[in-house]
C-alpha positions in Angstrom: 13.0 2.7 -12.0 11.9 -0.9 -12.6 8.4 -1.6 -13.6 7.4 -4.2 -11.1 3.9 -6.0 -10.5 2.4 -7.1 -7.3 3.0 -10.7 -6.1 -0.6 -11.3 -5.6 -0.3 -12.7 -2.1 -2.9 -15.7 -1.7 -6.4 -14.4 -0.7 -7.4 -15.3 2.8 -3.8 -14.9 4.1 -3.8 -13.4 7.5 -2.3 -10.0 7.9 1.3 -10.3 9.2 1.8 -8.4 12.4 3.9 -5.1 12.7 4.9 -2.3 14.9 6.4 0.7 13.1 7.3 4.3 13.7 4.9 6.8 12.3 5.7 10.3 10.7 4.1 11.7 13.9 6.8 10.0 16.1 4.6 7.4 17.7 4.5 3.6 17.1 1.6 2.1 15.1 0.7 -1.6 15.4 -1.6 -4.0 13.4 -3.5 -4.6 16.6 -4.4 -0.8 16.7 -6.9 -1.7 13.8 -8.6 -4.8 15.5 -12.0 -3.1 15.3 -11.9 -1.9 11.7 -14.5 -3.3 9.2 -11.7 -3.4 6.7 -8.1 -2.4 6.8 -6.1 -1.1 3.7 -2.5 -1.3 3.8 -0.6 0.6 1.0 3.2 0.1 0.3 4.2 3.4 -1.0 6.7 6.1 -1.0 7.3 9.8 -1.9 9.3 9.8 -5.0 7.6 7.1 -7.3 5.9 8.5 -10.2 3.2 5.8 -9.8 2.5 6.9 -6.3 2.5 10.5 -7.3 -0.1 9.6 -10.1 -2.5 8.3 -7.6 -1.8 10.4 -4.5 -4.9 12.6 -4.6 -7.0 9.6 -5.0 -5.3 7.9 -2.0 -6.4 10.9 0.2 -9.8 11.0 -1.5 -10.4 7.2 -0.8 -9.3 7.3 2.8 -11.5 10.3 3.4 -14.5 8.8 1.6 -14.3 5.6 3.9 -13.3 7.0 7.1 -16.8 7.0 8.6 -17.5 3.5 7.3 -15.1 1.7 9.5 -12.3 1.4 6.9 -8.9 2.0 8.4 -5.9 2.9 6.0 -2.1 2.7 6.6 0.6 3.8 4.4 4.0 2.1 4.7 7.3 3.2 3.0 9.9 0.5 2.9 12.5 2.1 0.6 16.0 2.3 1.4 16.2 5.9 2.7 20.0 6.1 2.5 20.1 5.6 -1.2 16.9 7.5 -1.6 16.7 10.4 0.7 13.5 11.6 -0.8 11.9 8.7 1.1 13.4 9.5 4.4 11.2 9.6 7.6 11.5 13.5 7.6 10.5 13.7 3.9 7.6 11.3 4.6 6.4 13.7 7.3 6.5 16.6 4.8 4.8 14.4 2.1 2.0 13.6 4.4 1.4 17.2 5.4 1.7 18.5 1.9 -0.8 15.8 0.4 -3.0 15.8 3.5 -3.1 12.2 3.9 -5.5 11.3 6.8 -4.0 8.0 7.4 -0.9 6.8 9.4 2.4 6.8 7.2 4.8 4.4 8.6 8.6 3.7 8.0 9.8 -0.1 7.5 13.5 0.7 8.0 14.6 -2.9 8.0 12.2 -3.9 5.1 10.9 -6.9 7.2 7.3 -5.9 6.8 7.5 -5.4 3.2 9.0 -8.9 3.1 6.3 -10.3 5.2 3.6 -9.1 3.0 5.5 -9.9 -0.2 5.3 -6.5 -1.2 7.1 -5.7 -4.5 6.2 -2.4 -5.9 4.9 1.1 -5.2 2.0 1.3 -4.8 1.0 -2.1 -3.8 -2.5 -2.5 -2.1 -3.7 -5.1 0.5 -7.3 -4.9 1.7 -8.1 -7.1 4.7 -11.6 -7.9 6.0 -12.6 -7.4 9.8 -10.7 -10.7 10.7 -7.7 -9.3 9.0 -7.9 -11.9 6.2 -6.8 -10.8 2.7 -9.8 -10.0 0.7 -8.3 -8.0 -2.2 -4.7 -7.4 -3.7 -4.2 -5.7 -6.8 -4.5 -2.4 -8.8 -6.2 0.8 -7.5 -7.6 1.1 -11.1 -6.7 0.8 -14.7 -4.9 4.2 -14.9 -1.1 4.5 -15.2 1.1 7.6 -15.6 0.6 9.2 -19.0 -2.0 6.6 -19.8 -4.8 9.1 -20.3 -7.1 7.0 -18.2 -8.6 9.0 -15.2 -7.7 7.9 -11.7 -11.0 6.8 -10.0 -9.8 4.0 -7.7 -12.7 1.9 -9.2 -11.1 -1.6 -8.6 -10.1 -1.0 -5.1 -13.4 1.0 -4.2 -15.4 -2.0 -5.7 -13.5 -4.4 -3.4 -13.8 -2.2 -0.3 -17.6 -1.8 -0.8 -18.0 -5.5 -1.0 -16.0 -6.2 2.1 -17.8 -3.6 4.3 -21.2 -4.9 3.3 -20.1 -8.4 4.5 -19.4 -9.9 1.1 -16.4 -10.9 -1.0 -14.2 -8.8 -3.3 -14.5 -9.7 -7.0 -12.4 -12.9 -7.8 -10.8 -11.3 -10.7 -8.1 -9.1 -9.5 -5.4 -7.4 -11.6 -2.0 -6.8 -10.1 -0.7 -3.3 -9.3 2.0 -2.0 -11.2 4.7 0.4 -10.0 8.4 1.2 -9.2 10.1 -1.7 -7.4 10.6 -1.3 -3.7 14.2 0.1 -3.3 15.7 -2.8 -1.3 18.8 -2.4 0.7 21.8 -4.5 -0.5 21.3 -8.1 0.4 17.6 -7.6 1.3 16.1 -8.2 -2.1 13.8 -11.1 -1.5 13.5 -14.2 -3.6 10.0 -13.5 -4.5 10.9 -10.1 -6.2 10.5 -10.5 -10.0 10.5 -7.2 -12.1 8.2 -7.2 -15.1 9.7 -8.4 -18.3 12.0 -11.0 -16.5 11.5 -14.7 -16.0 
């Protein structure tokens, strides 16, 4: 496990398009969410302790905002050959076990993670109704074994602002988690684990 921070993609960036297979077997595209007031894309996986730490809150957050026009999508980009706990079959089991109400997609060639400059799990990207990036950063200040409750405070504040037609707070702290498990030769140039230059 390499502790890795979000790359903090520039605010206002247009959401890169994607079409990916879901755990249900159908394909899901960015265009499927054209009518959403806000779209939250979460790069996540099954085995990461940082994701496990916030998993209940991810479900709760998606449930809480479902009737307010907020769409949520989970994407796993990990190399499933080296990390079979993150295989599509395991993702389907995880979604069922956690009760995630959102689509959970598999980015096998890791091109979507690269397009979003995703670096860690979990990595959060909140887009407004025009699919322009309004927030990227941490769910809240809690980390595994920190003793700080998982509330989703930072992300919820941003979502509330966006669906009210406003702007997310300018001060946004990077998310922190395990590095995305890149396939050999796929590690992008922007990838920069914490503690390295």
